[in-house]
C-alpha positions as CSV (number, residue, x, y, z in Angstrom):
1,X,104.2,80.7,74.0
2,X,105.5,83.1,76.6
3,X,107.6,86.0,75.6
4,X,109.4,88.5,77.9
5,X,111.1,91.2,75.8
6,X,113.5,93.7,77.1
7,X,114.4,97.0,75.6
8,X,116.2,100.0,76.6
9,X,119.7,98.8,76.8
10,X,122.7,100.7,75.4
11,X,125.9,102.5,75.9
12,X,126.1,105.4,78.6
13,X,128.8,107.3,80.5
14,X,129.5,106.7,84.1
15,X,127.0,108.8,86.0
16,X,124.4,108.6,83.4
17,X,120.9,106.9,83.4
18,X,119.0,104.4,81.4
19,X,115.5,102.9,81.6
20,X,114.9,99.4,80.7
21,X,111.5,97.9,79.9
22,X,110.2,94.3,79.8
23,X,106.9,93.6,78.1
24,X,105.2,90.3,78.7
25,X,102.9,88.5,76.3
26,X,101.7,85.0,75.4
27,X,98.6,82.9,75.6
28,X,100.0,80.7,78.2
29,X,101.4,83.3,80.4
30,X,98.1,84.2,82.0
31,X,97.6,87.3,83.9
32,X,100.5,89.5,84.4
33,X,99.7,90.5,87.9
34,X,99.9,86.9,89.1
35,X,103.7,87.1,88.7
36,X,106.4,88.5,90.8
37,X,108.9,90.2,88.4
38,X,112.6,90.7,88.7
39,X,115.7,91.9,86.9
40,X,119.0,90.0,86.9
41,X,122.2,90.6,85.2
42,X,125.1,88.8,84.0
43,X,128.5,90.3,83.3
44,X,131.2,88.5,81.2
45,X,132.7,85.6,83.0
46,X,130.4,85.9,86.0
47,X,127.3,84.2,87.2
48,X,123.8,85.6,86.6
49,X,123.1,87.8,89.7
50,X,119.9,89.2,91.2
51,X,119.3,92.9,90.9
52,X,115.8,93.7,92.1
53,X,112.3,92.2,92.4
54,X,108.7,93.7,92.7
55,X,105.7,92.2,94.2
56,X,102.5,91.5,92.1
57,X,101.0,94.8,92.7
58,X,104.1,96.9,93.2
59,X,103.9,97.3,96.9
60,X,107.0,95.5,97.9
61,X,110.6,95.5,96.6
62,X,114.0,93.9,97.0
63,X,117.3,95.4,95.9
64,X,120.7,94.0,95.7
65,X,123.1,96.0,97.9
66,X,125.2,97.1,94.8
67,X,122.2,98.9,93.2
68,X,120.3,100.3,96.3
69,X,119.6,104.0,96.1
70,X,120.5,104.0,92.4
71,X,118.1,101.7,90.6
72,X,114.3,101.7,90.8
73,X,111.9,98.8,89.7
74,X,108.4,99.6,88.8
75,X,105.6,97.9,87.0
76,X,102.4,98.7,85.0
77,X,100.1,95.8,85.2
78,X,97.8,97.3,82.6
79,X,100.6,97.3,80.1
80,X,102.0,93.9,81.2
81,X,105.5,95.7,81.6
82,X,108.1,96.0,84.2
83,X,110.6,98.7,84.2
84,X,114.2,99.3,85.7
85,X,115.3,102.9,86.2
86,X,119.0,103.0,86.5
87,X,120.6,106.2,87.7
88,X,124.3,107.0,88.7
89,X,125.5,104.2,86.6
90,X,128.9,102.7,87.1
91,X,131.3,100.7,84.9
92,X,130.7,97.7,87.2
93,X,127.0,97.9,86.1
94,X,128.0,96.7,82.7
95,X,126.1,93.4,82.0
96,X,123.3,91.9,80.0
97,X,120.2,92.6,82.0
98,X,117.3,90.0,82.1
99,X,113.8,90.3,83.2
100,X,112.2,87.3,84.7
101,X,108.8,86.1,86.1
102,X,108.2,84.0,89.2
103,X,105.3,82.9,91.3
104,X,107.3,83.9,94.5
105,X,109.0,87.1,95.8
106,X,112.6,85.7,95.8
107,X,116.1,86.5,94.7
108,X,116.8,82.9,93.8
109,X,117.1,82.7,90.1
110,X,116.1,79.1,90.1
111,X,112.5,80.1,91.2
112,X,112.1,82.1,88.0
113,X,109.8,80.5,85.4
114,X,110.1,82.8,82.4
115,X,113.1,84.8,81.2
116,X,113.7,87.5,78.5
117,X,116.4,87.2,76.0
118,X,118.4,90.1,77.7
119,X,119.5,93.6,76.8
120,X,123.1,94.8,76.9
121,X,124.0,97.7,79.3
122,X,127.5,99.1,78.8
123,X,128.8,101.9,81.0
124,X,132.0,103.5,80.1
125,X,134.3,105.2,82.4
C-alpha cells in the first residue's frame, strides 16, 4: 500500500506564506528517489492543475507561470518527503493542494501514478 500524505495547509492572509509537506511511504512504493514528484491544485469548480514538479534528485524543476517566483519545490530523499514553499500568496491560490508521484518529469496529471489526499489552502483577501 502506497501513501502520500500532505500536511501544512491552512488559512493565511494575502501576502503570507505557507509550507506544505508530502511524506511518502508504503512497501510497494519502492525507492523515493526513483520518482519525479509534483504538486497540483484544484479550486472549487475547476480542473486539477499543475503547479510544480521536481526531478528525482532535485536538480530540475518546472513551475506553472502563475506561481513562478513565488513558490519553490524541494525534496529530501532521505526523508521521503517533498515540500512546497509558498510565498506572496494570493486569494487565487486558494485550492486543495495535492502531491503526486510519476516516473516522468511531466506536467500531465495523467502521467502521475500515486496521489495524496490533498490539503486545503485558503488565502483571504
